[in-house]
N, C-alpha and C positions, 0 to 999 in steps of 0.2 A: 504493497499499500504505498504511494506518495504523498506528499508531504501536502500538494493541492487535491487532492482526491478527497484526503481526509477534510480539509478545510473545507470544499464544496459539501460532504456528506456532513457535516453540522458539526463533525469531534475536535476537539479540545487542542485544538491545533490553531493558540492566536497569535498572530504577529504584529508586532507594535516596528513603526520608521521614524527613525532618528533623520531630522535632515538639519543639516551641520552647514549655518549661514553667518558664522560669526566671524566672519574673516573680515581683514581690514584694508583688503583693497590696494596694497601698496602699490603694486605695479599699473592700476586702475587710472593712473595720474588724475587723484583724487575724487572719482564717477565710484559708486557704490556699484558693484557689477551687479549684487542681489537684485537691487533697483531699477537697475538700467532696461529703459526701454527695451524690448524686441519687437517688434510690426504691431507696436501698441501696447503690450501688457508689459509690466518686468517682468524681470530674469526667473525670480523664483516661480513665479505665477505658472510658469509650465514644468518647473521640477514638483510642483505640490498637486498640478493638476493629474499625473501621470498615477503619484502614486494613489491619491484621492478615489480617480477609477479604476484602480488595481484593486479587483475583488476577494486577492489572499491577504492583503493588507486589512488590519483590522483599526487600527489607532495611527497616529501621527502627533508628533513632538516636533518643534522647529527650535534651534539654538540659533540664536542671533546675537550680535555683541548693543550693548549699552544703550548705545545712541537709535537702534534700530527697531527694538523691542514695540516697539508702540505702533510705527508704522505697518512690521509684520503683524501685527495684530489686526489692523485697520482693515489690512491687503485681505488676509482671511475675512471678516465678516463680511467682507465687500462681494467674495467669493461665493461663501455660502457654503466652506467645507466644511460638513459634517463629522471626519474622522480624526482632525484635529484635538489633541485634551492637553494642549499646553504648549506657549509659548515663553522659554524662558531664556533666559541671560548666558551665553558663555562666557570664556575665559580668558588666556591670554594664550594658550597654547590650545591645538585645536583637541588636545587631548582630556582638556580641561571642561570644551564642549559636549565633547562627548560626553563626559563623565556626567556634568549636569543634566544633561538632556535623560540621560539613563533613571537618575531619581527622577524622574517627572511619569517617567513609561508606568502601568500598571503591572502586574504580574503575565508575564507573554511566553511563548515557548520558544518563539524566535524573533531577533531582533536585527531588523536590520538598518544599517548605518548608509546614507548616502550625500555625498555634497552641494549644499542649496544650490550653487555653482554648474552644476551641469545639468541644464534645461531640457539636452535632447532625451534625455533618459526615456524608456518607453514602457508599457506598461508588460510587452511581451518579457526583458530585461528582467526588470521586476520577479516576472515569476520566473523564469529559467532559474535565477540564483537561487531562489529559493529550492527548485528541487534538485537545481548542484549540491545544494548544504545537506542534502537527506543523506549524501555517502560521508561525510565525516565531522559534520556539523557545524562546518565553518565553507564558506565560498567566498568566492570574488572574479570577478570578468580581469581581462589579461588578453596585449597584445602582441606579438613578437616584437621583437626591435629588429629595426631593417635599414636604419645607419649603420655602420662601422661605430667600433665604440673602442678606443682607446682611454689605459690610466696614464694621468699624466702627473708630475710633480716637479715642480718649480720651472716653470714655460716647455718641458721636456719629455717626450711622450717615453713612458718608458716599459708598457706592451701593449700588444693591440689583444683586445677582450674577445675571444670566441662568442659569435653572437646566438646560437642555435639555439640555445639555453637560456636565453631572457629573455625576461620580458615585461611591457609596462602594464602597472597596473592599476587599476580604475573602481570606479561605485558604481554601484551598490554592492556591499560585502554583506553577506548574510553569516548568522550566527547564533546558534543554539542560545541561548540564553543566561545557562546555566556558564560556558564557557566564556561567555565576553564579559559576564559578571564577574566571574573570577582573575579574568586580565586586568579587570578594573579596581582590584582588590589590591594591585601588586604595585610596582613600577611603573610608571605611565610615560614616563617620558622617555629621549632617545631614540623613538620611532616616526615615521615617517607617516604612515595609515593605520590602522586597528587590525589588519591582521597581523602584520608584524608583532604585536602582545603576546598575541595566541600562539602563535610560533615559538617565543622563549618558552611556553609554558607546554611544548612539545605535542602539541597537537598539528593533523596534517592538517593544510590547506589546500583545499578542491579550488582549481583550474577550470573557468569557462571561458568558451569565446568573446570577448569581450566587441566595443564597435566603435570605429574608427569614427562616427557621428556622435558618440557620448564622449563630445570635449568639454575639457573643464574649461569657461571662461578664467582668465590669470590677468591676458592683458587684451589692449583693447583693438588689437585684429581680432580678436576671438569672437565677439561680436559680430563682425561683419559676417564670419563664417558661421554661428550659432544662427544668424538672423537667415542664412540662406537656407539648410537645411529646414530651417521650421518653416520657410518659406514654400522648398517646396512639397514637404506633409501637408500641409494647406493648401498647395495645388494653387497657388496664386502667384 
């Protein structure tokens, strides 16, 4: 029996999602990427809509920076999203923000963690992430590295790294709730994503194929790419 089948039959497989939107947008030239307009809607609206529409997701928590909590609540109210159970303030580090979100979620069987600045996530990817998580309790989307990778020091190349086994990692990342809770009870610093925390504990992380369209908005040029993707999907 798979996770989504259990959910659709009404079995107790409760899924909670944490949307992390507390970044400082340092590389966005003063613009808050979460609220930047994409085809007339804020970036986070596209992210949230995919999770709101995904039948496998029961509840959503949004983690925003201190200056944006009120704005997030206003968007949620205006859009009428019913799965949002809370909006809370994040911390200085991503891990602080996820920990805050975990404190708001009710008791769930599965926890999805996703970047608010990945507006092109789809319902299909969310459901695939949940399906893949059943193998080990943890799943993450990944893409093969296509560029040549070199290790450098002091401006000189030390070695060329074989890229066949290298992957870049995206979100949504899915965790059995007990696993991610255990990870966040320990040292949560010194990593760049949530799956790294559970790797430290010795858990196996299931990899599944990500999407090149599931971009994370980091710089102003990413906004143009995201808008092109969304425009194509909307057929306009």
